[in-house]
Steps between C-alpha positions, in 0.01 A plus 500: 500500500445442872245213516437158643416378856582738780788368715511564875630834617871497541638632831874491458583135438173383653169473316206646695128467438373851508157382601637392837631847583317739730349796310762738647775271359371449153638828357858360506715194527821579695827313526571412859874456462760673273523327161817404319320534167402837349171626656245658274220712653185460295211753538199364310136519613374211284554192719522257205754708314698549824514126564606427143769764501640360825485145366699581190750707685553221747563262207761756377683484838363818652334540835196726513292707739155567368271794580147577385528855636793710593428491878803387687714454188751775571565373852561150373723638223720688748548177695549249213666725238341351190694467178208651297147636528242375250204745527158489340391860422121476523431419865232584745611778726864600445604433143823341380618837385453634850692207645788554261514863602530392866771248414708765329456729807605227752879494549490134609359370173539794252757311291283190464388434141131549428305320224141600423240239409193646344231483233584861397748490216484851348829694461372771731445239772858371453644850514303564820656187646851610388445840658447328837809285461376172354758264345263296273140474405312175421164518338225244573434242371854364507663158491680356807812460289496873416438598859801305630726611214416870555556474880833330442600768242422780750698327774798451266516860391462637848761279669814652641793528259768228518784743510364807686671827459459856617449764229555862601413779262469853638275483805347175393615161636376161384591214735477162323546292812221674693295570187466854634517852357592817682506860395712740709524213753121472534343159416266505197216246489471312168331185374720207397432576129582869546822404669597255229434753222708765668776259588515370143519848343756618759714184445516598131537873555533703182347231278169574327231233524185476293180415682501160339851434626395601855198268477722211406766572771282588798162335436616210286198281448229715657202547271326789674766765462466723196723777357280749679572313820868583474414869497293450816786335682751764386266777613454336840879468542561863402249605766701310758860572409519822306536841655259626232313224318409736217882567438660164579875467552516124539237336278517674164268459207661461162223619281387261236711221647451427874681569827850513648650540838728805504832460680617846396374643827812361678718681244292819567567473871872446444549772242208746510675767299534279191148352523284575200123485495376156409171376367195547719199266463 
């Protein structure tokens, strides 16, 4: 677990003694120059935990920007474009859940992965985080090794594909190079994990996947995602891409098995007379 002497606050590659900061500066530690290493934004109101997190992330070759409150964080994120947000949920003032909601509504950082760090570990809490677009969920207390491993796992599964491709099905377009989704030419906002799930299913159109198979393929070594979580992500995607989420034409449920991406819509557009009614669900 996180323990031991508290190292100095890390400010990019420079260690800073927080006690020397002016009161107005203590809420955050900000990189002054762009970093060549991945930058993690850490929102944690406990100064000892914040320092320890920054210390261990620095040892793992990450730079960090630390915040005790969310004030000023979004402005810094728009400038520095962090690789990931690590957010405590229980905070004075604006909660981590509220911050995540703002991240997903900000076009400059909406695709940035979000990991929650919290003492609340109930399934209902995890689902609430998923509903807002979280990519992982780490429950306190945790070990530094687990923290670093989980962050690296999220970054791996949200990175751009090596051989990007454009998938067009009906009015839906998935652009692998831009990691973007459009419906009828209109951009659709998704989280990195939502994008990866849809891209994976669309790349294997027509194939039925169980929830366990999707967990292994999309989330890999994440511990917080459950079978119920898959349903949450599919529902969120349907709300974003389907003309009628209650009667999906792209993301189909195969009852008792799992999900498939239906490519038959292209055939329907090409030969509407011969199209027969398919499964709905």
